[in-house]
MDAnalysis code that builds the backbone (N, CA, C; Angstrom):
import MDAnalysis as mda
import numpy as np

u = mda.Universe.empty(378, n_residues=126, atom_resindex=np.repeat(np.arange(126), 3), trajectory=True)
u.add_TopologyAttr("name", ["N", "CA", "C"] * 126)
u.add_TopologyAttr("resid", np.arange(1, 127))
u.add_TopologyAttr("resname", ["MET", "VAL", "LYS", "GLU", "MET", "ASP", "THR", "ILE", "SER", "GLY", "THR", "ARG", "MET", "VAL", "ALA", "MET", "ARG", "PHE", "ASN", "GLU", "LEU", "ALA", "LYS", "LYS", "GLU", "LYS", "TRP", "PHE", "GLU", "ILE", "GLN", "ASP", "GLU", "LEU", "PHE", "ALA", "ASP", "ASN", "VAL", "ARG", "SER", "VAL", "GLU", "PRO", "SER", "HIS", "SER", "MET", "TYR", "PHE", "LYS", "ASP", "GLU", "GLU", "GLY", "LYS", "ALA", "LEU", "VAL", "ARG", "LYS", "LYS", "GLY", "GLU", "GLU", "TRP", "VAL", "ALA", "ARG", "VAL", "LYS", "SER", "ALA", "ASN", "LYS", "LEU", "SER", "THR", "SER", "GLU", "PRO", "ILE", "VAL", "ALA", "GLY", "SER", "HIS", "PHE", "ALA", "VAL", "SER", "ARG", "CYS", "VAL", "ASP", "ILE", "ASP", "VAL", "GLU", "GLY", "HIS", "GLY", "HIS", "VAL", "ILE", "ILE", "ASN", "GLU", "LEU", "MET", "LEU", "TYR", "GLU", "VAL", "LYS", "ASP", "GLY", "LYS", "ILE", "VAL", "LEU", "GLU", "GLN", "PHE", "PHE", "TYR"])
u.atoms.positions = np.array([
    [5.757, 44.545, 89.129],
    [5.292, 45.255, 90.860],
    [3.566, 45.787, 90.604],
    [2.462, 45.049, 89.945],
    [1.709, 45.222, 90.071],
    [1.034, 44.066, 90.906],
    [1.945, 43.491, 90.952],
    [1.243, 41.397, 91.804],
    [1.723, 42.177, 92.910],
    [2.916, 42.845, 92.687],
    [3.435, 42.800, 94.425],
    [1.900, 44.418, 94.477],
    [1.842, 44.965, 94.172],
    [0.630, 46.009, 94.423],
    [0.191, 46.138, 94.790],
    [-0.811, 44.368, 94.471],
    [-2.658, 43.452, 94.391],
    [-1.894, 42.691, 96.091],
    [-1.102, 42.104, 96.065],
    [-0.334, 41.728, 97.136],
    [-0.490, 42.518, 98.875],
    [-0.157, 43.448, 98.557],
    [-0.376, 44.439, 99.533],
    [-1.686, 45.313, 100.058],
    [-1.741, 45.115, 98.919],
    [-3.585, 45.867, 99.067],
    [-4.070, 44.624, 99.431],
    [-4.100, 43.852, 98.789],
    [-5.100, 42.611, 99.668],
    [-4.695, 42.478, 101.441],
    [-3.559, 42.083, 101.379],
    [-3.060, 42.153, 102.638],
    [-3.741, 43.377, 103.459],
    [-3.727, 44.432, 102.793],
    [-4.207, 45.205, 103.716],
    [-5.655, 45.228, 104.153],
    [-6.529, 44.740, 103.452],
    [-7.746, 45.144, 103.412],
    [-7.989, 44.480, 104.470],
    [-7.340, 42.876, 104.114],
    [-7.654, 41.837, 105.482],
    [-6.993, 42.669, 106.973],
    [-6.074, 42.766, 106.823],
    [-5.580, 43.250, 107.532],
    [-6.109, 44.917, 108.495],
    [-7.503, 45.379, 108.000],
    [-7.945, 46.633, 108.334],
    [-9.311, 45.555, 109.304],
    [-9.694, 45.049, 108.090],
    [-10.567, 44.395, 109.017],
    [-10.176, 43.501, 110.455],
    [-8.737, 42.877, 110.208],
    [-8.977, 41.414, 111.624],
    [-8.714, 43.417, 112.607],
    [-7.653, 44.457, 112.016],
    [-7.805, 45.688, 113.057],
    [-9.786, 45.695, 113.691],
    [-10.599, 46.071, 112.909],
    [-11.548, 46.462, 113.929],
    [-12.235, 45.519, 114.249],
    [-12.031, 44.142, 114.005],
    [-12.919, 43.008, 114.662],
    [-12.519, 43.056, 116.281],
    [-10.314, 43.258, 116.152],
    [-9.895, 43.043, 116.970],
    [-10.143, 43.903, 117.814],
    [-10.477, 44.836, 117.581],
    [-10.267, 46.522, 118.734],
    [-11.862, 46.260, 119.653],
    [-12.497, 45.775, 119.320],
    [-13.788, 44.772, 119.856],
    [-13.415, 43.930, 120.595],
    [-12.614, 42.870, 120.382],
    [-11.949, 41.444, 121.136],
    [-13.024, 40.397, 120.661],
    [-13.530, 40.353, 118.656],
    [-13.975, 39.728, 118.381],
    [-13.605, 38.495, 117.198],
    [-12.930, 37.870, 118.637],
    [-11.766, 37.098, 117.729],
    [-11.876, 35.756, 117.369],
    [-13.269, 34.609, 117.500],
    [-14.542, 34.115, 116.922],
    [-14.770, 34.668, 115.649],
    [-15.015, 35.815, 115.922],
    [-16.032, 36.297, 114.298],
    [-14.683, 36.464, 113.281],
    [-13.128, 36.663, 113.712],
    [-11.808, 37.536, 113.154],
    [-11.845, 35.449, 112.705],
    [-12.080, 34.739, 113.489],
    [-11.085, 32.917, 113.021],
    [-12.118, 32.501, 111.635],
    [-13.942, 32.681, 111.839],
    [-14.333, 32.824, 111.597],
    [-14.693, 32.944, 109.976],
    [-15.163, 34.285, 109.893],
    [-14.551, 35.517, 108.557],
    [-13.603, 36.019, 107.843],
    [-12.312, 35.126, 108.120],
    [-10.914, 36.177, 107.147],
    [-10.380, 34.450, 107.226],
    [-10.596, 33.481, 108.083],
    [-9.727, 32.872, 108.017],
    [-9.383, 31.246, 106.733],
    [-8.557, 30.925, 106.306],
    [-8.878, 30.066, 105.407],
    [-8.938, 28.618, 105.989],
    [-9.419, 27.995, 105.490],
    [-10.097, 26.448, 105.306],
    [-8.883, 25.692, 106.556],
    [-7.318, 25.594, 105.897],
    [-6.914, 25.169, 105.896],
    [-5.283, 25.694, 106.851],
    [-6.348, 26.808, 107.265],
    [-5.268, 27.929, 108.359],
    [-4.427, 27.304, 109.239],
    [-2.969, 27.368, 109.660],
    [-1.563, 26.778, 110.925],
    [-1.937, 27.870, 111.197],
    [-1.988, 27.593, 113.289],
    [-1.546, 27.892, 114.370],
    [-0.111, 27.847, 114.269],
    [1.036, 28.032, 114.468],
    [2.238, 27.945, 115.330],
    [1.806, 29.036, 116.671],
    [2.639, 28.387, 116.873],
    [3.598, 28.689, 118.565],
    [4.588, 28.855, 119.036],
    [5.676, 29.035, 119.883],
    [6.325, 29.050, 119.866],
    [6.965, 27.222, 120.888],
    [8.168, 27.200, 120.781],
    [8.349, 26.179, 120.978],
    [8.033, 25.902, 122.763],
    [8.303, 26.769, 123.095],
    [7.809, 26.688, 124.729],
    [6.596, 26.981, 125.108],
    [6.163, 27.378, 124.695],
    [4.509, 27.423, 124.694],
    [4.162, 26.844, 125.706],
    [3.898, 27.220, 127.089],
    [3.052, 26.205, 128.499],
    [1.509, 26.372, 128.005],
    [1.329, 26.854, 126.725],
    [-0.407, 27.420, 127.247],
    [-1.023, 26.048, 125.465],
    [-0.246, 26.655, 124.855],
    [-1.124, 25.917, 123.947],
    [0.180, 25.548, 122.967],
    [-0.194, 24.176, 121.576],
    [0.059, 23.663, 120.835],
    [-0.106, 24.041, 119.539],
    [0.374, 23.451, 117.792],
    [0.147, 24.292, 117.092],
    [-0.660, 23.357, 116.209],
    [-1.322, 24.218, 115.883],
    [-3.041, 23.494, 115.078],
    [-2.805, 23.509, 113.892],
    [-3.649, 22.606, 112.560],
    [-3.352, 23.105, 111.277],
    [-5.367, 22.862, 111.411],
    [-5.220, 23.612, 110.125],
    [-7.539, 23.179, 110.217],
    [-7.400, 24.512, 110.515],
    [-8.631, 24.427, 110.572],
    [-9.753, 26.193, 110.692],
    [-10.544, 25.073, 112.124],
    [-11.216, 24.208, 112.066],
    [-12.087, 23.649, 113.268],
    [-11.077, 23.307, 114.524],
    [-9.651, 22.838, 113.577],
    [-8.637, 22.679, 115.429],
    [-7.877, 24.273, 115.853],
    [-7.740, 25.484, 114.921],
    [-7.264, 26.190, 115.384],
    [-8.763, 27.046, 115.888],
    [-9.890, 27.138, 115.682],
    [-11.205, 27.309, 116.597],
    [-11.384, 26.346, 117.807],
    [-11.893, 26.113, 117.947],
    [-11.467, 24.670, 119.638],
    [-9.986, 25.218, 120.446],
    [-8.319, 25.747, 119.197],
    [-7.538, 25.696, 120.923],
    [-8.271, 26.980, 121.025],
    [-8.518, 27.848, 119.869],
    [-9.579, 28.763, 120.842],
    [-10.320, 29.315, 121.974],
    [-11.234, 27.793, 121.644],
    [-12.252, 28.105, 122.444],
    [-12.055, 26.911, 123.787],
    [-10.768, 25.982, 123.757],
    [-10.230, 25.756, 125.489],
    [-9.456, 26.763, 126.096],
    [-8.833, 27.630, 125.221],
    [-8.204, 28.583, 125.921],
    [-9.392, 30.123, 126.647],
    [-10.443, 29.971, 126.301],
    [-10.802, 31.363, 126.580],
    [-12.027, 30.590, 128.135],
    [-12.567, 29.630, 127.888],
    [-12.882, 28.484, 128.817],
    [-12.168, 28.328, 129.574],
    [-11.261, 28.429, 129.677],
    [-9.955, 27.989, 131.298],
    [-10.270, 30.161, 131.283],
    [-10.158, 31.304, 130.829],
    [-9.875, 32.626, 131.257],
    [-10.935, 33.152, 132.648],
    [-11.151, 33.586, 134.002],
    [-11.409, 33.701, 134.428],
    [-11.720, 34.592, 134.551],
    [-10.903, 36.121, 134.242],
    [-10.802, 37.173, 134.674],
    [-10.063, 38.242, 133.415],
    [-10.707, 38.915, 132.771],
    [-10.209, 39.903, 131.908],
    [-9.357, 40.936, 132.619],
    [-8.232, 41.552, 132.918],
    [-8.094, 43.008, 133.589],
    [-7.282, 43.440, 132.707],
    [-6.864, 43.815, 131.877],
    [-6.413, 44.420, 130.697],
    [-5.805, 43.634, 129.287],
    [-6.654, 44.521, 127.905],
    [-6.338, 43.597, 126.863],
    [-6.023, 44.847, 125.532],
    [-4.691, 44.486, 124.896],
    [-4.778, 45.717, 124.131],
    [-4.052, 45.457, 122.538],
    [-4.500, 45.474, 121.819],
    [-3.779, 44.796, 120.841],
    [-3.493, 46.690, 119.837],
    [-2.446, 46.661, 118.675],
    [-1.462, 47.475, 118.653],
    [-2.448, 47.537, 116.934],
    [-1.878, 48.691, 116.187],
    [-2.339, 48.788, 114.539],
    [-1.842, 47.603, 113.856],
    [-2.435, 47.601, 112.632],
    [-1.357, 45.786, 112.258],
    [-0.259, 46.504, 110.919],
    [0.976, 46.529, 111.062],
    [1.602, 46.501, 110.232],
    [2.146, 46.040, 109.087],
    [2.186, 46.481, 107.369],
    [1.791, 45.556, 106.326],
    [2.262, 45.176, 105.702],
    [3.047, 44.061, 105.500],
    [4.419, 44.316, 104.640],
    [4.543, 42.680, 103.133],
    [3.683, 43.201, 102.023],
    [3.911, 41.618, 100.968],
    [2.868, 41.371, 101.484],
    [2.270, 39.869, 101.552],
    [1.187, 39.120, 101.809],
    [1.293, 39.061, 103.618],
    [2.316, 39.399, 104.961],
    [2.371, 39.129, 105.451],
    [1.793, 41.043, 106.251],
    [0.948, 41.046, 107.788],
    [0.939, 41.870, 108.794],
    [1.188, 41.146, 110.192],
    [1.271, 42.366, 111.052],
    [1.730, 41.307, 112.184],
    [1.302, 43.288, 113.463],
    [0.892, 42.171, 114.856],
    [0.209, 43.160, 115.705],
    [1.288, 43.047, 116.546],
    [1.060, 43.850, 117.793],
    [1.235, 43.485, 119.049],
    [0.075, 43.505, 120.026],
    [0.479, 42.298, 120.907],
    [-0.764, 42.233, 121.613],
    [0.069, 42.051, 123.153],
    [-1.021, 42.511, 123.506],
    [-0.938, 42.803, 125.256],
    [-1.795, 41.945, 126.357],
    [-2.057, 41.174, 127.504],
    [-2.876, 40.296, 128.103],
    [-2.555, 40.303, 129.327],
    [-3.034, 40.803, 130.212],
    [-3.683, 40.536, 131.642],
    [-4.805, 40.051, 131.801],
    [-3.977, 38.884, 131.994],
    [-5.721, 38.062, 132.730],
    [-4.825, 36.796, 133.770],
    [-6.265, 35.928, 134.259],
    [-6.521, 35.146, 135.320],
    [-6.937, 34.232, 134.558],
    [-5.551, 32.952, 135.055],
    [-6.446, 31.791, 133.949],
    [-6.786, 30.484, 134.821],
    [-6.958, 29.450, 134.591],
    [-7.817, 28.438, 135.412],
    [-6.197, 28.003, 134.664],
    [-5.897, 26.815, 136.401],
    [-4.630, 26.682, 136.417],
    [-3.020, 26.981, 136.108],
    [-3.208, 28.227, 135.120],
    [-1.898, 29.123, 135.397],
    [-1.948, 30.285, 136.287],
    [-3.688, 30.373, 136.798],
    [-2.964, 31.807, 137.583],
    [-2.962, 33.561, 136.368],
    [-2.298, 34.685, 137.727],
    [-2.509, 35.771, 137.142],
    [-1.588, 35.637, 135.921],
    [-1.348, 35.927, 134.217],
    [-0.430, 35.655, 133.946],
    [-0.826, 37.004, 133.014],
    [0.673, 37.547, 132.297],
    [0.706, 38.970, 131.164],
    [1.203, 38.305, 130.756],
    [0.958, 38.510, 129.437],
    [2.011, 37.731, 128.446],
    [1.546, 39.271, 127.212],
    [3.095, 38.901, 126.243],
    [2.807, 39.932, 125.482],
    [3.648, 39.627, 124.310],
    [3.616, 40.101, 123.539],
    [2.920, 38.865, 122.040],
    [3.302, 39.842, 120.901],
    [3.827, 39.370, 119.315],
    [4.078, 39.524, 118.630],
    [3.042, 38.320, 117.083],
    [1.911, 39.311, 116.715],
    [1.180, 37.638, 116.598],
    [1.289, 37.957, 114.660],
    [1.460, 37.911, 113.897],
    [2.195, 37.564, 112.917],
    [1.352, 36.219, 111.975],
    [0.354, 37.035, 110.889],
    [-0.858, 36.578, 109.737],
    [-0.121, 36.999, 107.959],
    [0.399, 35.856, 107.699],
    [0.306, 35.448, 106.415],
    [-1.448, 35.241, 105.858],
    [-1.003, 36.362, 104.966],
    [-2.886, 36.188, 104.102],
    [-2.575, 35.695, 102.621],
    [-3.690, 35.207, 101.645],
    [-3.518, 34.128, 100.495],
    [-5.203, 34.278, 100.289],
    [-4.632, 34.778, 98.947],
    [-6.134, 34.916, 98.477],
    [-7.286, 36.186, 98.907],
    [-7.092, 36.941, 100.139],
    [-8.136, 37.545, 100.805],
    [-8.090, 36.179, 101.797],
    [-7.891, 34.880, 102.413],
    [-7.426, 34.970, 103.695],
    [-6.456, 34.595, 104.747],
    [-6.622, 35.086, 105.557],
    [-5.305, 34.336, 106.931],
    [-5.391, 32.988, 106.866],
    [-3.529, 32.347, 105.984],
    [-4.079, 30.652, 105.938],
    [-2.547, 30.964, 107.356],
    [-1.456, 31.900, 107.674],
    [-1.398, 31.051, 108.735],
    [-1.366, 32.392, 109.496],
    [-1.211, 32.061, 111.075],
    [-0.826, 33.063, 112.426],
    [0.402, 31.991, 113.261],
    [1.146, 32.686, 113.662],
    [2.004, 32.827, 114.144],
    [2.391, 33.966, 115.494],
    [2.517, 33.452, 116.746],
    [2.703, 34.377, 117.675],
    [4.345, 34.060, 118.281],
    [4.680, 34.627, 118.810],
    [5.765, 34.939, 119.307],
    [5.537, 35.916, 121.227],
    [6.065, 35.483, 122.119],
    [6.561, 35.707, 123.384],
    [6.299, 35.307, 123.878],
])
């Protein structure tokens, strides 16, 4: 029970910092500060935009390539995190214009796994 509480407490701390940065749209700061070196990024199998990546540098590159294609952001929002054990989840809505895709609205669930105070997995559902 004590170990479980420590896990939840550590996850909650990471989730709170994640939320603080996400509310300011500081996604690269989230990666720099909170991601483990061996982080995995998992997309839905039907994704038209991304493929899975592993390792902090490759996950960062994936994000940079996406941001470079975003021409305008009409609406961006992220919910408060929900914590359960070593995981937390947020919902995110983006209404953007993307080079090569046009106007895109994505409503997604973003799931994160925390281990030893770092995010080791991000998984997207949309």
